[in-house]
C-alpha angles and dihedrals in degrees: 000000000000112000096022120137123238132179116216128186110238115194117215132213091253093057098256123117135211138194119240134178122236137168125248093228091076095218094120125049116250118262118261129197135181108188116115123215089258095050124128135170128254122202096232124086133012100244126070114245121248119242092262092056096041099097094045092049092050090056095052116114120258128070134233112255090238096052113092115244095235091059129071118228090249093052091045090050090050091051090047092050092049091049092047092052091048092053091046092061114122131204110231119177092340093306126106115230136172121232112258116256107208109031114074114224116260122224090349116174123228094245092052090051094053090052092056094045132070118292124259117275089233111258090140096042091046092240084125105070126224090249089063092062125081134167139195089239141331134207097232142332094279089057097044126132091268087069094055093095126129113264095001109157126223127227122255094247117078114235099020126132092263104068125155108250148003108278122190119230092222129052104224140100093261095077121108145171114219128202122195110207089191091220137049105286135185100228114206108166154349131230116203136195134175127241121301105226140128089209105046140041109211125158137157112232098192139001147176129235124223129184135198143176096210106021088243104078115043131197118203120223104255138207101202105300096344131077112255117248115207126205116250133186136313094188132028099245110040110092113228119205125208120183131196133175115281112277124181119232140120101230131046129188131200109210114191116218105175130017142170109286118192096188103287095337103077115106133196101251132155147159118211150183124196125212118215145141110235110223128215119262108239089205092059111095092185106046094164089069093061101031114107112268119256136175132275092209114103098230135142100263104188139091115275127206120210096278093045091048091052091048092051093049090051091051091053090050091051092048093050108023094156095061105028138069131176119213138160126233095195143300138287122242090269093047102260111146119243099230124201127194113214117201118190141121087250105032118196096028136083108229118211109259096009113120123230118230131185139189117197122193137170098043083142105042096214093055093083105162094083090053093053093044091055091049088051091046095055090049091048095049091050094049096045093046090054089047090054099244104176097214094051093042091053092047093051094045094049100038137051104219125198121190119192105183099179122031092163105038093159092059092044092054090055093051093042092057090057092044136208116332092009101068091077124209101303112021107118095011093113130053121259087268090054096253123146101220092203089067097037104084123098113281099237092159091073091046090054097045093046091052091050091053095047102039117080095183105069092191088071093056123101123216103189142031093036110191119243112251114253093235088062096050096050120108090242093058115113093244121139120239087236090057093049090050093053093048091053088048091052092049095049099048123049096230116189104184136014144167128207110214117215136160142219098074142043108239143094116232128195134194144321096056093173126071117230098232098032091258114163089246135354134150104260111176129193122225085259094056094132095053093044088054088051091052093048092047092048089062100035097047093052095045110101095212097044095044094051103113092202098055120116124231115274100225127331106336129072103211093171089085088059092048087253095292129099141168105260095231090049088061099043137326114267113177116192096024123164091232094059093041091051092051097046101038102036140021093259123116112209136182133186119238118202100203108188144003087239114067093198108027119192116263090248089065096052096089091055092046090052090053090049093053108028097091092040092054091052097043092050092051089052090059089075086079095060123103126019134322137176148131127275108215139181106253093218102041100024088225120142116257114227119212096020111160117237112203125188114201115249093011110099096207122085131193133204135230121253127244093282094047095255120133140180124206116190111219140159119245112288145086118294137184106224128191127194120198137169137175111279094015136098110247118247128206134193141162117254124193117211113204132199094250121108094254131080127250112248112235111171124182131205111196125202119220118242111258094247091050092049092050093049092048093048094050092049091053093045092235123164109257122232119237095260091048091049089052091050091049092053090049091053092048093049090049091051091050092051093048096049098063091046091053091049092051091051091053091050091050091052091051 
C-alpha cells in the first residue's frame, strides 16, 4: 500500500546493521546509516571515519567539548554505550530483557521498533523548548523553527503566526533544522511529517542527518563512504520513521535533499521528532536535580491495549473488592465491551443522598492519555484507601464514582498498533464505522432554540430533560453502538457531574459546545455559565501544565489569555456533543478536559502527565459536593417523590429528583430561592444558603398532595375519610349535581 511504513535491515561495511523506514511505493530511496552503537563524535574533520579508520581516529589528540577532561574518549564512549543499553531495556511480560545485538529483527513493525528504541526528545510534547530549535532560514515567523514539531496543527487563516511546519526561506540543499538536546544524547532516529495546512501541500521526500558536539563542526550520518539518505514523506500527515544506530552527540540537524516541487511553488517544509537516550553528565554531582521528573506513586505507567486494560482493572478489583465493581455498559461495533470501574463504599447500589460522578475517556481512540490517567486513578484510589488516606476515604464514602477509560476501544486498538509518535493526528480518532462520537449525540440545542423561536407563551417552554427526537432513536439512524450505550447509561444512573477527557490541547471547555446560528465560533453560554466557569477553573488552575504561566501554546490557540478555560462554542462549533446532550437531557453537568498537547504521549512521559493531572482529577471530583442537595418527600407517606422538578429562581434550567426522591443542584456560593414541584402536589419554596465549604447545603422538601388527588387516592385504597375530607367530598358531589342539569338544559336549548 502506498504510504505504508516498513523497517528493513541494512548491513553496513563494518558489519553492523541498522533499521530504516522506507515506503512501499519505491519513489524515494531507502534510508541508509553507518553509525554503530558504540559510535561517538570527534571534533576534528568534517567527514565521518570509515570502520577501518575508526580506532585510529579515536586515538587522535583533541577532545570533544562535551567529554569531561578526566575521561578518555574511549572510557566516555564505554559509559555512554552502557547507559544507552540500560535505557533501551524493555519490559516484556513483566520481565526485563535487553535487545539482541546480532540478529536483526524479522518482520518488525514500526510501532514495535519505536518501543524498543530510545524515547522521543519531546518536540511534540513541548519538552524541547523553542530556544533549542534553530534553522538555516525561515519564510516568516509563523513558519519558524519553533513550528517544526511533529503533529503541530496550523491555524485556519493562511499566513498567521500559527502555521503548520518549519519552512525554509530558500529552496536549496543547504537548508537545515537543528535541535539542541542540551546534554550528550545517544540519537537513534528521526520521525518526519510534511506541513499541516489546508492551503498548501509541502513535504520533504528525502533528507540527510548531521550531528555535532559543539554546533560548529558537523559529522554527517554515513553509509560506508557515502552520506546516508533517509526516506521522507509522500503526504503531509503520515509520520515516517527512520532509525540509525545510536550515536552520541548534543546537536542534530535534519538536512532536506529533495522535496515536492509544484513548479516554483513547492517549499521545504517539515515537522519532526527526534529519538534519543539522554545520557548522564559525569560533571554533575547532583544528577537528581536535572533528571526528568517522575512520580512517587507506584502505578503501572505504560500504554495498555484492550486485553491489558481489562487485566489491570481486574487486578484493581481483586486488590479492593469491598469498594470496587467492574461492569459493562455495552459493546463497540467490533464487540469489545465498554468496561466501567465503579468505586464506592457500597458498590452496585445507589445510596440515597450520595451523588453519582463519572469520568469518560477515549471518546477519540487516538487520544490515549485520558485512558491511562483513569487506569492510574483507579489504582491510586485503591492504594490510598487501603493506606487510610483521609481525603480519599472521605471521597469514596461520600461519592459513587464511575470510571469509563475507553469509550472507543476499536479506534484505540488501531492507534495502539501504530504506537506513540506514529499514529499521526487522526488514526483511531473515529470508530470502526468512521463515526466521530463527539458529534454523534442528539442535537437537542436546535430543538430547544427552535421551540424558543416558535413559542410565544414562554410558560409552555421546557428548559431541561428535552426528549430525544424519534428520528434519532430509530434503528436506521446513523448512531454508533457506543453512543447508544452511553445514552442508556446516562438514563439509568442519576449522574450529577462528569468530565470528558480528550487530548491534543491544554484547555478546559464548558457548554454550550454548539453555536446558535451555526457560526464557526461564538460565545454561547448556558443558564449555568457561572458554575461551569467555576468547574473549568477548578480543573485548570490545579493542573500543573495548564497553570504554568511560562508554557507556550500547543498549536494555534493561546488559551493562557483565557486562564486555560473557554466556552466550547467560542472555540469551535461542535453540534451533537456529549457535553450539551448531558446538560439538556439529564441532570448532569459535564465539561471537556484537553489534557495534553500530545494526543499519544510516549510511555516515558506518563509519570509526568500523572503528576500534572492527579490533583486536578481529585479536585474536580470533589466539586460534586458543591451546591444544594436533599430529598423531596410526600408529606403524608414520607415516601420520596421521583421526578420532582427543582427550580432555582433566576436560573432558567431545572433539574429533577431521582427514583428515591433525592436530588443534587450544583450552585456557586450564595443565597437562592428554591422551589420543588411535582404532579398532584402543591409546590413548596424555601431559601437555601450555599457556603464556601466543600459540602452541600441540605434543602429537603415535603410536598402536600392536592385535595382532589388525596381524595382520589383515598377512595381507591378504601380508606376511611376524615371529617374534613368527607365534607370536601360532599361539596364536590353537590357541585357535580348542580352542573349536570345546567348542561342538559343548554343542549335542549340548542336543539
